[in-house]
MIZA-202691 format. One record per residue (C-alpha): x, z negated, y negated. Coordinates in steps of 0.05 Angstrom, whole numbers, plus 32768, in hexadecimal, padded with zeros to 4 digits. Example, Ala and Ser with C-alpha at 12.3 -4.5 7.8 and 13.67 -1.06 7.14 Angstrom:
residues 2
80F67F64805A;81117F718015;
end
This chain:
residues 1150
8E256EF67B0B;8DE96ED37AED;8DC26EE67AAF;8DAD6EB17A7C;8D666EAF7A62;8D5B6EAB7A17;8D1D6E827A0A;8D1C6E9979C1;8D186EE279D7;8CE06EDD7A0A;8CB06EAB79EB;8C736EC879C7;8C7D6E98798E;8C456EB27961;8C136EA9799A;8C2B6E6279A7;8C296E52795D;8BE26E6C7958;8BCB6E3D798F;8BEA6E01796D;8BD16E167929;8B896E197942;8B8E6DCF7955;8BAB6DB97912;8B736DDC78EC;8B3F6DAF790B;8B5F6D7078EF;8B5D6D5578A8;8BA56D3C78A2;8BE26D5C7883;8BEB6D8878C1;8BB16DB478AB;8BDF6DCE7874;8C156DE578A4;8C1A6E3078A9;8C266E5C78E5;8C6C6E6A78C9;8C7D6E1F78CA;8C676E177912;8C8B6E577928;8CCB6E3E7908;8CC56DFB792E;8CBA6E1F7970;8CF46E4E7963;8D206E117954;8D0D6DF27997;8D1A6E3379BC;8D5C6E3E7998;8D736DF779AA;8D646E0679F4;8D8A6E4879F0;8DC66E2779CF;8DC66DEF7A03;8DC36E227A3C;8DFF6E487A21;8E296E087A29;8E176E027A73;8E356E287AAD;8E076E537AD7;8DFA6E1D7B0C;8DDF6DED7AD8;8DAD6E1B7AB6;8D636E137AC4;8D556E5E7AC8;8D836E8F7AEA;8D776ED07B0E;8DA06F087B2D;8DA66F447B00;8D7E6F717B2E;8D466F3F7B3B;8D166F5E7B08;8CD96F417B2A;8CF16EF97B23;8D056F087ADB;8CBF6F1F7AC9;8CA06EE47AEE;8CCB6EB37AC7;8CBA6ED57A85;8C706ED07A93;8C766E897AAC;8C976E707A6C;8C666E957A40;8C2B6E777A66;8C4B6E327A66;8C4E6E2D7A1B;8C056E407A13;8BEE6E107A4A;8BB96DE17A2D;8BDF6DA27A42;8C1F6DBC7A22;8BFA6DD179E3;8BDC6D8C79DE;8C216D6C79E1;8C416D9C79B0;8C086D8F7980;8C166D44797C;8C4D6D467948;8C236D74791E;8BEB6D40791D;8C1C6D06790F;8C136CEC7957;8C5D6CE77968;8C896D0F7997;8C6D6D3A79CF;8C6D6D137A10;8CA96D2B7A38;8C8D6D157A7B;8C4C6D3B7A71;8C726D797A5E;8C9F6D737A9B;8C656D6A7ACA;8C406DA57AAC;8C806DCE7AB3;8C896DBB7AFC;8C406DC77B0E;8C3E6E0B7AED;8C806E1E7B0D;8C656E0B7B51;8C236E307B46;8C496E6F7B32;8C7D6E697B6A;8CB56E657B37;8CF86E4F7B53;8D1F6E217B25;8D686E0F7B2A;8D686DCC7B4D;8DAD6DBC7B31;8D926DC07AEA;8D6F6D887AC3;8D286D9A7AB0;8D256D587A8A;8D606D6D7A5D;8D416DB27A53;8CFE6D957A3C;8D206D5E7A13;8D4B6D9179EE;8D0F6DBA79DB;8CE46D7F79C7;8D1A6D5E799C;8D276D9D7973;8CDD6DAE796E;8CCA6D677959;8D026D637925;8CEB6DA37904;8CA16D937906;8CB06D4F78E7;8CD86D7178B0;8CA26DA578A2;8C6D6D6F78A0;8C986D49786F;8C9D6D887845;8C516D907847;8C476D487830;8C786D5577F7;8C566D9777E7;8C126D7677DF;8C2E6D4677AD;8C576D7C778A;8C1A6DAA7783;8BEF6D71776A;8C226D5F7735;8C2D6DA87722;8BE26DB07719;8BDF6D7076EF;8C176D8C76C4;8BFE6DD376BA;8BB36DD076C7;8B9C6DB67684;8B756DE9765C;8BAA6E13763A;8B9D6E547615;8BE06E757607;8C006E327600;8BCC6E0975D9;8BBE6DC97601;8B756DB975F6;8B686D897630;8B586D427617;8B5A6D5775CE;8B0F6D5375C6;8AFE6D0B75D9;8AF76D0C7625;8AE96D56762D;8B186D79765D;8B146DB97686;8B416DD676BC;8B686E1576AE;8B4D6E3D76E9;8B066E3176CF;8B146E487688;8B4B6E7C768E;8B3D6EC5767E;8B686EF476A7;8B8D6F28767C;8B9B6F70768F;8BE06F8B7699;8BF96FD37696;8C336FEC76BF;8C6B700D769A;8C6C705976A2;8CA0707576D3;8CE1708F76B8;8CE670D776A0;8D0F70E876DE;8CDB70CC770D;8CA370F176EA;8CC9713376ED;8CD8712C7737;8C8F711D7744;8C7A71587719;8CA771877741;8C8D716A7782;8C457174776D;8C4D71BC7757;8C4471D3779F;8C0971A577AC;8BBF71B477AE;8BAB718B7771;8BE971867744;8BC371777704;8B9B713D7720;8BD671207747;8C047123770B;8BCE710576DE;8BC870CA770E;8C1370C07713;8C2470C376C9;8BEB709776B1;8BFF704E76AC;8BD1702476D7;8BAC6FEA76B8;8B936FB176E3;8B856F6676E2;8BC46F3C76E2;8BAE6F177721;8BBA6F597747;8C036F5C7732;8C1D6F467776;8BF46F78779D;8C066FB9777B;8C116FFA77A2;8C596FF177B5;8C7B700077F7;8C8E6FC57821;8CD66FC87809;8CBB6FC377C1;8C866F8F77CE;8CB36F5477C2;8CD26F727784;8CD06F40774A;8CA16F527712;8CAF6F5076C7;8C746F437698;8C806F52764E;8C4E6F3A761B;8C496F2F75D0;8C496EE875B3;8C096EC575C6;8BF56EFA75FA;8BEC6EC57630;8C2B6ECB7659;8C376E807660;8BEE6E72766F;8BEE6EA976A4;8C2A6E8A76C7;8C076E4676C5;8BC96E6576E2;8BF06E85771C;8C116E42772B;8BCF6E1C7729;8BAD6E4F7757;8BE36E44778B;8BE06DF87780;8B976DFD7793;8BA96E2577D2;8B866E6577BA;8BBD6E9977C3;8B8B6ECF77D5;8B746ECF778C;8BB96EEC777D;8BB76F1B77B9;8BE96EF077E1;8BE26EE2782B;8BB56EA47830;8BD66E8B7870;8C1E6E867858;8C1B6E457831;8C396E5C77EF;8C616E2E77C2;8C5E6E3B7776;8CA06E307750;8C916E347706;8CCE6E3276D8;8CCB6E32768C;8D0B6E58767F;8D1A6E34763D;8D176DF17660;8D436E0A7699;8D766E267668;8D786DE47643;8D866DC17686;8DBF6DF37692;8DE06DDE7651;8DED6D9A7670;8DF26DAF76BA;8E146DF276BB;8E266DED7705;8DDE6DDF771B;8DB06E12773B;8D696E26772B;8D546DFE7768;8D776DC1774C;8D506DC9770B;8D0E6DD37730;8D1A6D937757;8D2D6D6C7718;8CF06D8676F3;8CC26D74772D;8CDD6D2E7737;8CED6D1876F0;8CBD6D3F76C4;8C806D4A76F1;8C8E6D067711;8C886D1F7759;8C9D6CF17791;8CE56CFF77A8;8CE76D4377C9;8D086D48780E;8D4A6D6C7814;8D406DB7781D;8CF96DB57801;8CFC6DF277D4;8D2C6E177804;8CF86E10783C;8CC66E3D7818;8CF96E6977F6;8D1D6E7A7837;8CDB6E8F7857;8CC66EBA781C;8C8B6E8D780E;8C986E7A77C5;8C7A6E977786;8CB16E907752;8C976E91770A;8CCC6E9676D4;8CAC6E917690;8CC66EA1764B;8D0A6EC47650;8D066ED57606;8D076E8B75F4;8D516E887603;8D686E9F75BF;8DB46EA575C8;8DCC6EE675E8;8E026EC67612;8DD36E91762E;8D9C6EC4763A;8DCD6EF2765F;8DE26EB67689;8D9A6EA6769A;8D8D6EEF76AD;8DCA6EEE76DA;8DB26EAE76FB;8D6C6ECA7705;8D886F097725;8DB46EE17754;8D7C6EB17767;8D496EE77774;8D7E6F0E779B;8D8C6ED177C6;8D426EC577D4;8D2A6F0D77D2;8CEF6F057801;8CC76EDC77CF;8C996EF47798;8CB06EE97750;8C976EF6770A;8CC16EF376CA;8CA16EF27685;8CBC6F017640;8CA96F1875FB;8CC06F6075F0;8CE66F4B75B2;8D146F1E75DA;8D1C6F4D7615;8D506F837625;8D426FBB7656;8D856FAF7678;8D726F67768C;8D4B6F7E76C9;8D4C6FC776E0;8D066FE576E5;8D1770027729;8D216FBD7745;8CF26F957718;8CAF6FB9770A;8C9C6FAD76C1;8C576FA076A6;8C3B6F967660;8C066F607657;8BCC6F7F7632;8BA36F6575F7;8B5D6F4C7607;8B276F807605;8ADF6F7275EE;8ACA6F5A7633;8B036F287638;8AF76F0E75F2;8AAF6F037604;8AC26EE07645;8AF16EB3761E;8ABB6EA075EE;8A8C6E917628;8AC06E647649;8AD66E447608;8A926E2C75F1;8A756E257637;8AAA6DF07645;8A9E6DCA7604;8A536DC075FE;8A246DA0762F;89EC6DB97603;89E36E00761C;89BA6E1775E0;89F06DFF75B1;8A266E2075DB;8A006E6375DA;89F66E5D758F;8A416E527584;8A536E8C75B2;8A266EBC758C;8A3E6EA77547;8A876EB0755B;8A796EF4757B;8A556F0A753C;8A8F6EF17510;8ABE6F1C7538;8A916F59753A;8A896F5574EE;8AD36F5574E1;8AFC6F8A7505;8B3E6F6F74EC;8B316F2A7509;8B186F497549;8B596F6E754E;8B7E6F2C7548;8B4F6F0E757C;8B6B6F3D75B0;8BA76F0E75B3;8B936ED275DE;8BB96EA075B2;8B996EBA7573;8B556EBB7595;8B5E6E7275A7;8B706E62755F;8B336E897548;8B086E617579;8B266E207561;8B1A6E327518;8AD36E497528;8AC76E07754B;8AD96DDF750D;8ACF6E1174D3;8AA26E4A74C4;8AD36E7A74A2;8B026EA874C7;8B3A6EC3749A;8B4E6F0D74A1;8B9A6F08749D;8BC86EEE74D3;8BEF6EBD74A8;8BAE6EA1748C;8B926E9A74D2;8BD16E7374E6;8BC76E4874A9;8B816E3674BF;8B9B6E2B7506;8BCF6DF974EE;8B9B6DD774C4;8B6D6DD47500;8BA26DB8752E;8BBC6D8574FC;8B7E6D6F74D6;8B3C6D8374F7;8B4F6D65753A;8B576D247513;8B0C6D1A750E;8AFB6D057555;8B3C6CDD755A;8B3D6CC17513;8B856CD7750B;8B816CD174BF;8B766C8674C5;8BAF6C7D74F8;8BD66C3F74E3;8C176C507507;8C346C7574CB;8C4F6C487495;8C6A6C787461;8C4F6CBE7472;8C0A6CD3745D;8BE86CFE7492;8BC46D2C7463;8BFB6D34742F;8C3B6D317458;8C2C6D4674A0;8C2A6D917495;8C656D937466;8C8E6D6C7498;8C796D9D74CF;8C8F6DD974A4;8CD46DBB7497;8CDB6DA974E0;8CC86DEF74F6;8CFD6E0E74CA;8D326DDF74E4;8D1F6DEA752D;8D1D6E367523;8D636E377505;8D7E6E147542;8D706E52756B;8DB36E727556;8DDE6E34755E;8E0D6E3A7599;8E026DF375B1;8DB76DF875B5;8D856E2375D9;8D476E4975C6;8D376E2C7582;8CF46E16759F;8D066DD775C5;8D276D9A75A5;8D3F6D5775C0;8D186D1A75AA;8D566CFA758D;8D686D387565;8D1F6D3E754F;8D1E6CF67535;8D626CFF7514;8D496D3C74EE;8D066D1C74DC;8D266CDD74C1;8D506D057490;8D126D2B7479;8CE86CEB7473;8D206CC8744E;8D216CFF741A;8CD66D0B7418;8CC16CC17411;8D006CA573F1;8D086C6D7425;8D466C507446;8D636C747482;8D506C3E74B5;8D096C3E749A;8D066C8A749F;8D1F6C8674E7;8CE86C5574FB;8CB56C8174D9;8CD16CBF74FD;8CC76C9C7540;8C806C89752D;8C746CD17517;8C8D6CEE7559;8C606CBE757F;8C256CD27554;8C2D6D1D7559;8C386D1775A4;8BF86CF075AE;8BCA6D0A7579;8BD66D537565;8BDB6D95758A;8C116DB67560;8C516D957577;8C536D7C75BE;8C816D5875ED;8C976D8D7620;8CC06D6C7655;8CE36D297654;8CF96D17760C;8CF36D5F75F6;8CC46D7B75C1;8CAD6DC075AA;8C776DE17583;8C3D6DF175B0;8C4C6E3B75A8;8C866E5F7587;8C546E837559;8C466E417535;8C906E32752E;8C9A6E77750F;8C5F6E7174E0;8C726E2B74C8;8CBB6E4174C0;8CA36E797492;8C786E47746C;8CB46E1A7460;8CDE6E537445;8CA46E667416;8C9C6E1E7400;8CE66E1773F0;8CE56E5873C8;8CA96E41739F;8CC56DFC7396;8D096E15737E;8CEB6E507358;8D1E6E7C737B;8D066EBA73A0;8D4A6EC573BE;8D376E8D73EE;8D056EBF740B;8D346EFA7407;8D716ED87426;8D546ED0746D;8D3B6F187469;8D826F30745A;8DA16F02748E;8D706F0974C8;8D4B6F4B74BC;8D536F687502;8D5C6F277529;8D226F22755B;8D246ED67555;8D116EDD750B;8CE46F1A750E;8CA16EF5750D;8CBA6EC474D9;8CCC6EFB74A9;8C8C6F2274B3;8C626EE374A6;8C8D6ECF746B;8C856F137448;8C3B6F187458;8C296ED87432;8C4E6EEA73F2;8C2A6EFB73B2;8C256F4773A8;8C626F51737B;8C8D6F2273A5;8C766F4473E5;8C896F8773C7;8CCF6F6C73B5;8CD86F5173FB;8CC26F92741D;8CED6FBA73ED;8D286F8E7402;8D196F9F744B;8D136FE9743D;8D556FEB7416;8D7C6FBC7444;8DAA6FF3745D;8DAF6FD774A2;8DE26FF474D1;8DD3703974EE;8D95704074C2;8D9E708B74BF;8D91708E750A;8D687050751B;8D3B704874DD;8D346FFE74EA;8D2A6FEB74A1;8CF2701D7499;8CD1700874DA;8CD36FBF74C5;8CB66FD07481;8C7D6FF474A6;8C716FB574CF;8C6C6F8E748D;8C346FBD7477;8C106FB074B9;8C0B6F6674A3;8BDF6F81746A;8BFF6F5B7430;8BCF6F4D73F7;8BC76F8473C1;8C0B6FA273D1;8BF76FE773B7;8BE56FC97374;8C286FA77370;8C536FE27385;8C2C70217396;8C6C7049739B;8C88701A73D0;8C4B702373FD;8C4B706E73F3;8C9670737404;8C8F704B7444;8C527071745D;8C6F70B5744C;8CB170A5746E;8C8D708D74AD;8C6270CC74AF;8CA070F674A3;8CC070D674E0;8C8070E47507;8C81712E74F7;8CCD713774F8;8CEB716A7528;8D30714E751C;8D5171407560;8D6C70FF7543;8D2570E27540;8D2470CC7589;8CE970B675B3;8CF8706C75AA;8CF17074755F;8CB370A07565;8C92706A7590;8CA17036755B;8C8470627524;8C45706E754D;8C3A70247559;8C4570127510;8C16704774F5;8BE070327527;8BE96FE97512;8BD46FFC74CC;8B8C6FFF74E5;8B5D6FD474BC;8B926FC97486;8B916FE0743E;8BBE701A7453;8B947037748B;8B73706F7463;8BB27081743E;8BDD708A747C;8BA670B174A0;8BA170E07465;8BEC70EC7467;8BE970FB74B1;8BB0712D74A8;8BD771517471;8C0F715B74A4;8BDF717174DC;8C0471B374E5;8C42718B74F9;8C1F71597527;8C03716A756B;8BB7716B756D;8BB7713675A3;8BE47107757B;8BBB710F753C;8B7B70FF7561;8B9D70C0757D;8BAD70AB7536;8B6670B9751E;8B4A708F7557;8B7870557545;8B6D705B74FA;8B22705574F4;8B0670977510;8AFE70857559;8AB6709B755F;8AC570E07542;8B0070E87571;8AD570D675AD;8AA4710C759B;8ADC713F7594;8AF9712E75D8;8AB5712D75FB;8AA8717375DF;8AEC718B75F6;8AE17170763B;8AB071AA7645;8AE171DF762C;8AF0721A765A;8B3B7214764D;8B5871E87684;8B8F71CC7656;8B5B71B77624;8B2D71927653;8B6871747679;8B8171567637;8B3B713E7626;8B3371197668;8B7670F6765F;8B6870E47616;8B2370C87624;8B3F709A7659;8B6F707D7626;8B3B706C75F1;8B22702A7610;8ADF7015762C;8AC06FF575EF;8A9A703375D8;8A55703C75F6;8A56708375DA;8A9370937603;8A7A70767645;8A367096763E;8A5570D9762C;8A8270D87669;8A4870C37697;8A2070FF767E;8A5B712D768F;8A5B711676D7;8A20714576E0;8A3F718076BD;8A3B71C276E3;8A8671CE76DC;8AAC71A87712;8AEA71A376E6;8AC1717E76B1;8AA4714F76E6;8AE7713B7704;8B07713076C0;8ACD710576A9;8AD370DD76EA;8B1E70D476DE;8B1270BB7697;8ADE708976B0;8B0F706E76E3;8B44706376AD;8B147042767D;8B0A700776AC;8ABE7001769F;8AA36FEC76E3;8A5A6FE576D2;8A276FF77707;8A14703676E1;8A5C704F76E2;8A67703D772B;8A25705E7740;8A38709D771A;8A7B70A1773D;8A5D70927782;8A3070CE7779;8A6D70FA776E;8A8970E777B2;8A57711977CD;8A6A7150779B;8A75719677B6;8AB9719A7794;8AF2717777B8;8B1671687776;8AD97144775C;8AD2711B779C;8B1B7108779A;8B1A70F47751;8ADB70CB775A;8AFB70A67794;8B3A7099776B;8B0F707F7731;8AE87050775E;8B2970337778;8B4270267731;8B017004771C;8B096FD07754;8AC06FCE776A;8AC76FBD77B4;8A7D6FBA77C6;8A676FD1780B;8A48700F77EB;8A8A702477CB;8AB27015780A;8A82703A7837;8A8470767808;8AD07077780A;8AD1706F7856;8AA670AC785C;8AD970D37832;8B0F70C37866;8AEC70F9788F;8AEA712C7856;8AFF71737864;8B317172782B;8B737150783A;8B7E713A77F2;8B39711977F2;8B4B70F37831;8B8C70DB7812;8B6A70C577D1;8B3370A077F6;8B68707A781E;8B8E706777DF;8B4D705177BD;8B3E702277F8;8B84700677EE;8B766FFB77A4;8B376FD477B7;8B5F6FA977E7;8B2B6FAF781E;8B4D6FA37861;8B0F6F9B788C;8B106FB378D4;8AE66FF078C3;8B177004788C;8B556FF978B8;8B37702078F1;8B23705978C3;8B6A705D78A8;8B8A705878ED;8B6170947903;8B8270BC78CB;8BC770B378EB;8BAE70EA791B;8B9B711778E0;8BB1715F78E6;8BCF715D789F;8C1571417899;8C0C71277852;8BCE71007867;8BF370DE789F;8C2D70CA7872;8C0170B07839;8BD3708A7868;8C0F7069788A;8C2470507845;8BDE70377836;8BDA70137879;8C1D6FF2786B;8C026FD67829;8BBB6FC7783E;8BC56FA77881;8BF86F717875;8BEA6F3878A5;8BB76F6078CE;8BC46F597918;8B8F6F8F7925;8BB76FC078FE;8BFB6FAC791B;8BE06FB37962;8BC06FF67951;8C0170117935;8C2A6FF7796F;8BFC701C799E;8C04705C7975;8C507058797F;8C42707179C5;8C1970AC79AE;8C2C70F279C7;8C2C710E7981;8C6F7109795E;8C4E71047919;8C2170CA7930;8C5D70A3794A;8C8470B1790A;8C4D709C78DA;8C3C705F7904;8C8570497900;8C84705478B5;8C46702978AE;8C646FF178D7;8CA06FF178A9;8C726FEC786C;8C4A6FB3788C;8C846F83788D;8C736F6478D0;8CB76F5678EE;8CA16F36792F;8CCB6F42796C;8C956F6D798A;8C946F9C794E;8CE06F9E7949;8CE86FAD7994;8CB46FE47990;8CD770057955;8D1B6FFF7976;8CFD702479B1;8CF370607983;8D3C7065796E;8D48709579A6;8D0870BB799B;8D177105798D;8CD271137970;8CCB712E7929;8CF070FC78FD;8CD970C3792A;8D1E70A57934;8D3270A478EB;8CEE708A78D6;8CF270517909;8D38704178EE;8D1E704078A7;8CE5701278BC;8D156FE178DE;8D3F6FDE789E;8D016FCD7875;8CF16F9678A7;8D356F77789C;8D546F8C78DD;8DA06F9478D6;8DB86F9A791E;8DF76FBF792D;8DCF6FEF7958;8DA67001791C;8DE4700978F0;8E0570367923;8DC670607929;8DC3706978DD;8E0C707C78DA;8DFE70B1790F;8DC470CB78E6;8DF470D678AB;8E12710E78D6;8DCE712E78E7;8DC3717878DA;8D83716978B4;8D907156786B;8D50712C7868;8D6A710178A1;8DAE70F9787F;8D9170E4783C;8D6070B4785D;8D9970957884;8DC1708D7843;8D86706A7822;8D7C703C785D;8DC670297860;8DC570187817;8D886FEC7820;8DA46FCC785F;8DDD6FAB7839;8E126FB4786E;8E516FC27845;8E826FC8787F;8EB96FFB7878;8E99702678AE;8E59702B7886;8E7E70377845;8EA8706E7864;8E6A708F7880;8E497091783C;8E8970A77819;8E8C70E37847;8E4670F77833;8E5A70FA77E9;8E74714077FB;8E3471547820;8E1B719A7811;8DD6717E7800;8DD2715E77BB;8D9B712D77D0;8DCA71127805;8E03710C77D3;8DDD70E5779E;8DBB70B877D1;8DFE70A777F0;8E1A709677AC;8DDE706B779E;8DE6704877E2;8E2E703777D2;8E1870187790;8DE26FF077B5;8E176FD677E5;8E3F6FBF77A8;8E7E6FDA77C7;8EAF6FDF778D;8EEC6FEF77B7;8F22701A7798;8F0F705377C7;8EC6705377B1;8ED5704C7767;8F087085776B;8EDA70B57790;8E9B70AC7766;8EB670C87724;8EBE710C7744;8E73710F774D;8E6A710B7701;8E7A71557701;8E4D7167773C;8E2371A67732;8DE2717F773E;8DC871527707;8DAC711C7735;8DF071147755;8E13710F7712;8DE670D976F7;8DE370B17738;8E2E70AF773A;8E30709676F2;8DFD70607701;8E23704C7740;8E6370437719;8E3F701876E6;8E1F6FEE771D;8E636FE4773D;8E7D6FC776FB;8EA7700276E4;8EAB70027698;8EE8702D768F;8EF1705B7653;8EF070957684;8EAA7082769C;8E9170777655;8EAB70BC7640;8E8D70DC767E;8E4970BD766F;8E4D70D47627;8E5B711A7641;8E1D7114766D;8DF47108762E;8DFD71537622;8DE871647669;8DAC7192766D;8D99717B76B3;8D54715B76B0;8D597112769B;8DA4711176A3;8DAD71027659;8D7B70C97659;8D9670AC769A;8DDD70AF767D;8DC2708B7640;8DA57054766D;8DE8704C768F;8E0D7046764D;8DDD70107636;8DEB6FEB7677;8E366FF1766A;8E2D6FDA7622;8E126F99763B;8E576F837651;8E876FB3762E;8E926FAD75E3;8EB46FF275DE;8E74701875F0;8E50700F75AD;8E87702B7580;8E93706375B1;8E4A707675B0;8E4870757563;8E8470A37562;8E6270D27593;8E2370D57568;8E4B70E5752A;8E6E711E754E;8E2D713A756B;8DFE7138752E;8DE8717F7539;8DE5717D7585;8DA3718675AA;8DB5714775D0;8DC771197597;8D8670F475A4;8DA170DA75E6;8DD970B875C1;8DA9709A758E;8D7F708075C8;8DBD705B75E1;8DCB7041759B;8D8370277594;8D87700175D5;8DCC6FE675C7;8DBB6FCE7581;8D716FBD7583;8D786FA175C9;8DAE6F7175B4;8D866F5B7577;
end
């Protein structure tokens, strides 16, 4: 018998690729853009071709053979082949196709092969054809390198066109480039990066963490850190502290209208176009491809091409809209299959129809599931988003934050710095705009929205007055965009228009057009109500022009065509967005002008019902929300009062539980309508009193979702005519409001300085609960107050260690990274109290100052006597993203730490920090041979987190599957699963672990099998057996694994309902979620979930509510069943769980 060599298995492909890559980097051609991954794939293709060819030959025809026992010759052949492919002559030939110098020379490769074989005394099979062997490798290798070079050529053009398309200066959708004569700036030079805040963990997660921390050394500090939403710059979104299995999870960004979501996506795309992935925390050597999809455009494409994929649309957009050169077949798939694409899906909310939006969500889920190794970001307004679109567990959610004072100032610097060559004039303009904002708190509040800040800057550029109210600000913005930009372009004297007058007709036509476009959002044969075909646009315009100017239809049509050409070329309000497709530059302008048209028609007809009718028809429709708010805000006082009274008395469905009419009326007050109290004092008093009554209510039917809405609305009354009145009402009810909540309201409603003084004083209180609350509250108050920062800095020197660590914690949360703050925290790294040192380290990590001084201070803490300090220092270094050799070595040393928690946490940190670091990989591989069980285990865990799935790493981990050391075998198995290994050996090992005596091993095996995705009957049977395990953690994890495997067989579906009555709450709710995931929507399941709403197990009720909402997405019988349940449980302690479901089912759909 003879054994066949596998060239693919023995070649050190990364080493060969590195040698070739070094040569390509010297040149200036397209080859310099090839990545190591591209070259590795080409080498693998050549080796695979050789292996496949060998399999077709009998043993006498193969080049390499050896007797099974001839281990010496086997090793010699291995080494010979490895050395051959790194031989300088061979490398020179293999480099040729990479440098566009043709195929490698076969004769040179053969001679080099023969010479090296002779020098190494390698015996080759004389019956075999060396020429065929080399030719097979070269042909496959050359074919793939040629393809990848072709892809790189196409990518350069694609990225250039993408940059041309998205790199004009855009602030939240306003295209400014080219509007001011020849002045143009690039987005990356102007853009101001917003902050984002992660959404807080679920109640269940927080409770589990709370229970886990109760036995720890610093429960208060640890819990404080875990339950506080983290705020960070949006360019750090892709590098957050997730395990390797979570790292590629898609991200959802939610943001208010004008918050900068679209501009942020453009910025990310442009950064990758410019080959700067490290700015976004992505590996700089992987050659990332940005794929930016405006969801409204994609959905419009689907209307005509329902059978086409997202890749089909991306190709069409690139070639037809961006005018790229024809892309080679498999272009997008090349990057997607390697996990080297950044997929940016922008504006889910702009698909207005529920059915179409659900279809888009389904397509996104399928696409991202198919290419799950890539990074992806989805954006949406909250008003157009449902929580059941993308589960938070699989799609981390973040809220884009308003600009703070520093970002507003940076925007002003960039805005005027890019527009004036005269530096003195630029500085003068900057200072006058800053002063205008500082002098008017209401306008400054508006300026925290990037779109509104841009409008303010535009108005300031052309006019000196900044109006206080939102609808008046929009009015000035429209005037600026339509009229003031005329001056440098002489639009008013444009001769293209024959019948329309620019000054008299242009705005009126835009208002009418906005109303018509907005009403299309609910038509079944159209999409978002934002985009419109050119032909449809002209058809609508010609009818309006015919009526407005009393001309014949064909004359109106010609004028409509001239008008479309003019607005496309000469204004910034309505733009061409895609081929023969138009839209308002931002939906906010569409909404404002739509409201203006309704108001005009009401005045023109003298009929106020024209205002009231859309309120009655669309009151709680998210597509109309902004229109109605702006419409009501601009009414004269008595009419505004009538409109708000109509809202308040609308008697919307389920008002007794959801209070939607009252909440909307409160939002109307937040728009600060003119002299409303004078017109109807009783109305204002009623709304404010009812809001405050909801705030103080102890009624179980006033659920958290409603309380959150009330809080937001009351806070939004800041700087309105109603601020003092609502604050007085709250103070009168102080005995029914928690002290903390009342202070929050006072800070929001004009008494922030007094509140800061109160909290600073309480920070020194001897009662631990008091100063804990003070530290938390101070961190939430923002960094704009010099009084606050200085007060906290002074407390860093307090003689009470509890005061010092709480002050340090607050400074870390504030985000003020001035030298004074950093220096104060650095001094605390030497504090005598371990809690202070730990908190200071944590704060420095959050502030993001990665100077050598900070890093050195944290490295020193890795040697601290306190284990919690060592852990916190390691996590802070991860926050700073410093993966220098000194940091890596310092962390590797901690894998030998005598504290188990330190080793585990550091292995996780190394897994996040060291991605792509060969030093770290080699260090961890060496530690797999350590005599200490714990070191081997934590090293295996870190390798799983790193994501390096090279054959060397996989082989080393597989070697641990028989290791009997402390949890070494199961940890190695878990690591292999994370690295994508799905071998039968691994599956069999995990199935055996399901039978282990240790419950931790069993539940870890269940988790791994669920993640592995192998849904064979053997795996399913193994998990089904564990549903009866005596350990509840094993039972619920097995149920969850079955759901992840999407096995909806009759056996599984029949077994899971029994778990709904399990004596452990986590098993009950996991079984319910599993049944929902598997598509079970039976009446039995709905009733079981409703019964769980009464469950007193922690978070069971809220989790059952989530499951019911998920069911309600596809099952019409859920809503009436829930309503019936609420009616029957009015006096139940758990009625709020049912109302939570009702809120999500009703408000979510709207």
